[in-house]
KEKE-3310 file (N, C-alpha, C; in steps of 0.2 Angstrom, whole numbers, plus 5000, padded with zeros to 4 digits):
npx = (4610:4626:4640:4657:4662:4668:4664:4651:4644:4647:4640:4626:4625:4626:4615:4604:4604:4602:4588:4583:4583:4576:4579:4580:4587:4596:4606:4614:4621:4633:4635:4637:4649:4659:4659:4664:4678:4682:4684:4694:4695:4692:4700:4700:4687:4672:4667:4668:4681:4691:4688:4682:4665:4650:4644:4629:4623:4619:4614:4602:4589:4590:4602:4610:4620:4621:4620:4629:4645:4661:4667:4673:4669:4667:4664:4652:4645:4646:4639:4627:4622:4620:4610:4603:4594:4597:4590:4584:4590:4599:4609:4612:4617:4628:4637:4638:4646:4658:4662:4676:4686:4701:4705:4707:4718:4725:4732:4743:4758:4752:4751:4755:4762:4770:4780:4799:4807:4798:4796:4808:4810:4799:4804:4815:4810:4804:4812:4822:4825:4814:4804:4788:4786:4799:4811:4822:4840:4850:4868:4884:4892:4886:4872:4857:4844:4837:4836:4840:4848:4859:4863:4868:4879:4888:4890:4882:4871:4854:4843:4851:4855:4842:4839:4849:4843:4832:4834:4843:4856:4874:4875:4865:4850:4832:4828:4816)
npy = (4987:4989:4995:5003:5011:5011:5019:5023:5009:5005:5013:5013:4998:5000:5008:5000:4989:4996:5000:4987:4983:4992:5004:5022:5031:5044:5051:5059:5053:5060:5067:5055:5049:5059:5060:5049:5049:5060:5055:5047:5033:5025:5016:5006:5001:4990:4972:4963:4960:4973:4981:4996:5005:5015:5021:5023:5034:5027:5017:5021:5030:5038:5035:5048:5064:5071:5061:5051:5041:5037:5019:5005:4989:4977:4985:4990:4980:4975:4985:4984:4972:4974:4972:4962:4946:4931:4917:4902:4893:4900:4900:4888:4886:4895:4888:4876:4879:4884:4873:4862:4871:4879:4892:4910:4915:4905:4901:4898:4909:4916:4906:4902:4891:4889:4897:4900:4900:4894:4880:4876:4874:4866:4855:4852:4850:4837:4828:4814:4804:4808:4808:4802:4789:4784:4772:4763:4759:4747:4742:4735:4745:4754:4762:4770:4782:4783:4778:4790:4795:4785:4785:4798:4796:4786:4789:4785:4781:4785:4775:4762:4759:4758:4747:4736:4736:4730:4718:4712:4712:4712:4714:4724:4730:4733:4739:4735)
npz = (4267:4263:4269:4270:4277:4293:4305:4302:4301:4314:4321:4316:4322:4335:4337:4332:4342:4353:4351:4350:4364:4370:4372:4372:4358:4355:4347:4333:4319:4317:4330:4337:4331:4334:4347:4351:4344:4351:4364:4364:4363:4353:4346:4356:4360:4360:4360:4377:4388:4395:4385:4379:4381:4377:4391:4399:4412:4427:4421:4415:4406:4390:4375:4375:4372:4384:4395:4393:4396:4394:4398:4404:4399:4408:4419:4417:4415:4429:4436:4430:4435:4449:4462:4455:4456:4455:4447:4451:4441:4434:4444:4445:4433:4433:4443:4438:4427:4432:4439:4441:4437:4439:4450:4448:4454:4456:4444:4432:4432:4443:4452:4469:4472:4460:4460:4460:4473:4483:4476:4477:4492:4494:4488:4495:4507:4504:4499:4495:4508:4515:4506:4502:4496:4498:4501:4513:4508:4508:4506:4503:4506:4516:4524:4517:4517:4505:4488:4480:4489:4492:4477:4475:4486:4482:4468:4457:4445:4448:4444:4443:4456:4460:4451:4456:4468:4467:4462:4470:4468:4469:4484:4487:4493:4497:4512:4523)
capx = (4615:4632:4645:4663:4662:4668:4660:4643:4643:4647:4634:4620:4624:4624:4608:4599:4604:4598:4581:4581:4584:4570:4583:4580:4594:4596:4613:4614:4629:4640:4637:4641:4656:4662:4660:4671:4683:4685:4684:4701:4695:4691:4702:4698:4680:4671:4664:4673:4685:4696:4687:4677:4659:4646:4637:4623:4623:4614:4610:4593:4588:4591:4607:4611:4625:4621:4618:4633:4652:4666:4670:4675:4664:4668:4662:4646:4642:4645:4635:4620:4620:4619:4604:4599:4594:4598:4586:4589:4591:4605:4614:4615:4623:4635:4640:4641:4652:4663:4664:4681:4690:4706:4703:4710:4724:4730:4733:4750:4761:4749:4751:4760:4767:4775:4787:4804:4808:4793:4798:4814:4809:4796:4807:4820:4806:4801:4817:4826:4821:4807:4798:4782:4789:4806:4814:4829:4844:4856:4872:4890:4895:4881:4863:4854:4837:4833:4839:4842:4854:4863:4866:4873:4885:4891:4891:4881:4864:4848:4842:4857:4854:4835:4840:4853:4840:4826:4836:4847:4863:4880:4873:4861:4842:4828:4826:4810)
capy = (4993:4988:5001:5003:5017:5009:5022:5022:5003:5003:5017:5008:4992:5001:5011:4993:4986:5000:4998:4980:4982:4996:5009:5026:5033:5051:5052:5058:5049:5065:5067:5050:5048:5064:5058:5043:5052:5065:5051:5044:5026:5022:5010:5001:5000:4984:4967:4959:4962:4978:4985:5002:5006:5020:5020:5027:5036:5025:5012:5022:5034:5036:5036:5056:5067:5072:5054:5044:5042:5031:5016:4996:4984:4974:4989:4991:4972:4973:4989:4982:4967:4976:4972:4957:4941:4926:4912:4894:4889:4903:4899:4882:4886:4897:4883:4871:4882:4885:4868:4859:4876:4882:4898:4914:4916:4898:4900:4900:4913:4917:4901:4903:4884:4889:4901:4895:4898:4889:4875:4873:4874:4860:4849:4850:4846:4831:4824:4808:4799:4811:4807:4799:4783:4783:4766:4763:4755:4743:4741:4733:4752:4757:4761:4777:4783:4782:4777:4795:4798:4781:4786:4804:4796:4781:4793:4781:4783:4782:4769:4759:4758:4755:4740:4732:4734:4726:4712:4710:4711:4716:4717:4730:4728:4738:4737:4737)
capz = (4265:4263:4269:4272:4283:4301:4310:4302:4302:4322:4324:4316:4326:4341:4336:4332:4348:4358:4350:4352:4372:4372:4375:4367:4355:4353:4344:4327:4317:4317:4336:4339:4330:4337:4354:4350:4343:4357:4370:4361:4365:4348:4344:4362:4360:4357:4365:4380:4394:4394:4379:4379:4379:4379:4397:4402:4419:4432:4418:4414:4402:4383:4375:4373:4373:4391:4397:4393:4398:4391:4403:4402:4399:4414:4424:4414:4416:4435:4438:4428:4438:4454:4464:4452:4460:4450:4448:4454:4436:4433:4450:4444:4427:4436:4446:4432:4421:4436:4442:4440:4435:4443:4452:4445:4460:4456:4436:4427:4435:4449:4457:4473:4471:4454:4462:4460:4479:4486:4473:4481:4499:4494:4486:4500:4513:4504:4495:4498:4513:4518:4502:4504:4494:4499:4503:4514:4504:4511:4502:4506:4507:4521:4522:4515:4518:4498:4482:4479:4493:4490:4471:4476:4491:4479:4463:4452:4443:4453:4441:4443:4462:4461:4448:4459:4475:4465:4458:4475:4465:4473:4490:4487:4494:4499:4518:4528)
cpx = (4620:4636:4652:4665:4663:4664:4652:4641:4643:4641:4627:4618:4622:4617:4602:4598:4601:4590:4578:4580:4578:4574:4583:4587:4593:4601:4611:4620:4634:4640:4640:4647:4661:4663:4665:4677:4686:4686:4692:4701:4693:4693:4702:4691:4679:4669:4670:4677:4691:4694:4682:4672:4656:4642:4634:4623:4616:4611:4603:4594:4590:4599:4608:4617:4626:4621:4623:4640:4654:4668:4670:4670:4662:4664:4655:4641:4641:4640:4627:4617:4619:4612:4600:4599:4593:4594:4589:4591:4598:4610:4616:4618:4628:4640:4643:4646:4658:4667:4670:4687:4694:4704:4709:4717:4729:4733:4741:4755:4758:4748:4756:4765:4771:4781:4793:4806:4804:4795:4802:4813:4805:4800:4813:4815:4806:4805:4821:4823:4815:4802:4794:4784:4795:4807:4821:4832:4849:4862:4880:4894:4892:4874:4861:4846:4833:4839:4843:4850:4860:4867:4870:4880:4889:4892:4889:4873:4860:4845:4846:4856:4847:4837:4843:4849:4834:4829:4841:4854:4869:4880:4868:4854:4839:4827:4818:4809)
cpy = (4990:4995:4999:5007:5013:5013:5022:5014:5001:5008:5014:5002:4994:5005:5005:4989:4990:4998:4991:4978:4989:5003:5015:5028:5039:5054:5053:5055:5053:5066:5060:5048:5052:5062:5054:5045:5056:5060:5048:5037:5023:5016:5003:4999:4993:4980:4964:4964:4967:4982:4990:5002:5012:5018:5025:5029:5033:5018:5015:5029:5034:5038:5043:5058:5070:5066:5049:5047:5036:5026:5008:4994:4981:4979:4990:4984:4972:4979:4988:4976:4969:4976:4967:4952:4936:4920:4906:4892:4894:4902:4894:4882:4889:4892:4877:4873:4883:4880:4865:4865:4878:4891:4903:4914:4911:4898:4903:4903:4913:4913:4902:4896:4885:4895:4898:4895:4894:4882:4871:4871:4867:4854:4847:4847:4839:4825:4820:4804:4801:4810:4803:4791:4780:4775:4765:4758:4753:4741:4739:4740:4757:4756:4768:4776:4782:4780:4783:4795:4793:4783:4792:4803:4791:4784:4788:4783:4781:4776:4763:4755:4755:4748:4734:4730:4729:4718:4708:4709:4715:4719:4724:4727:4734:4734:4739:4738)
cpz = (4267:4265:4271:4275:4291:4305:4309:4303:4310:4324:4322:4319:4332:4342:4337:4339:4354:4357:4352:4360:4374:4374:4369:4365:4352:4348:4337:4325:4318:4325:4339:4338:4333:4343:4354:4350:4348:4363:4369:4363:4358:4346:4350:4363:4357:4362:4370:4385:4392:4387:4382:4377:4380:4385:4398:4409:4424:4428:4415:4410:4394:4382:4371:4375:4381:4395:4397:4394:4394:4397:4400:4402:4405:4420:4423:4415:4424:4438:4435:4432:4445:4457:4461:4456:4455:4451:4450:4448:4434:4438:4448:4439:4428:4438:4443:4428:4426:4440:4438:4437:4440:4446:4450:4448:4458:4449:4434:4433:4443:4454:4462:4472:4464:4456:4463:4468:4484:4483:4476:4488:4499:4493:4491:4506:4511:4500:4498:4503:4516:4513:4504:4503:4493:4502:4506:4509:4507:4506:4506:4509:4513:4520:4522:4517:4511:4494:4479:4482:4493:4483:4473:4481:4485:4472:4457:4449:4448:4451:4442:4451:4463:4457:4453:4467:4473:4463:4464:4471:4469:4481:4491:4488:4498:4507:4521:4534)
residu = (MET:VAL:THR:LYS:ASP:VAL:TYR:LEU:LYS:ALA:TYR:THR:GLN:HIS:LYS:SER:ASN:ALA:LYS:THR:ARG:GLY:VAL:GLU:PHE:LEU:PHE:THR:PHE:GLU:GLN:TRP:ARG:ASP:TRP:TRP:VAL:ALA:SER:GLY:LYS:TRP:GLU:GLN:ARG:GLY:ARG:GLY:ARG:GLY:LYS:TYR:CYS:MET:ARG:ARG:HIS:GLY:ASN:ILE:GLY:PRO:TYR:SER:ILE:GLU:ASN:VAL:PHE:CYS:GLY:LEU:ASN:GLU:GLU:ASN:VAL:ARG:ASP:GLY:ASN:ILE:GLY:LYS:ILE:ASP:SER:GLU:GLU:THR:ARG:ARG:LYS:LYS:SER:ASP:SER:LEU:ARG:GLY:ARG:PRO:LYS:LEU:TRP:CYS:ARG:GLY:ASP:GLY:ASN:PRO:MET:HIS:GLN:PRO:GLU:VAL:LYS:ALA:LYS:LEU:SER:LYS:LEU:ILE:SER:GLY:ALA:LYS:HIS:TYR:SER:ALA:ARG:MET:VAL:GLY:THR:PRO:HIS:GLY:VAL:TRP:GLY:SER:ALA:VAL:GLU:CYS:ALA:LYS:ALA:LEU:ARG:MET:PRO:GLU:ALA:THR:VAL:ASN:TRP:ARG:CYS:ARG:ASN:GLN:LYS:LEU:GLY:PHE:ALA:TYR:LEU:THR)
# end
C-alpha cells in the first residue's frame, strides 16, 4: 500500500518494527498520531543521535498509551544495553572499529592543543635555538642559535640565511 500521509507511513513502520522485535503494539493510528503531536517532538523524531523516539518504561511491556514516554535515541540505546555482556566477537569488533580514531575530546576545536594561547606558548617554547632541529649559525656579524634568529637579527629571509650556510657563502656557516 502506497500512502502520502507521513503519519500513517511512520505508524505502519513503527508497528511493523515492533512486531519484528516481538513487542506488542496496542496503539491505534489516531492514538499514536495524537501522542506524537502532543509530545511536540514530531519534527525531531527519527533515527540517530539527537532524535526522539517512543520509549517504553523499563524497556519492557507493550507499546501502549500507559507504557510509553518520549526520549532521546541515545538514552534508549544506553538503557537497553545496561547489564548486557558483550561476546568476545562483539568486543573485538568494537575495538577494531575504534582503533586509530582520535578520541572525541581531541577532535577539532575540542583539542586543547588547537587553542590559540596553547599554540603561542608551545611555539615560544620550541622556537629558534630551542627547536630540536635548530643549528647554530656563524656569520661575520655574529653567532646565532638558529637560522630564524639570524634572519631576524640581520633582517633577511630565513631561506637566504640557510642557503648561505649550506653553500658557505659570504662567511655564513652552520656551526656544530
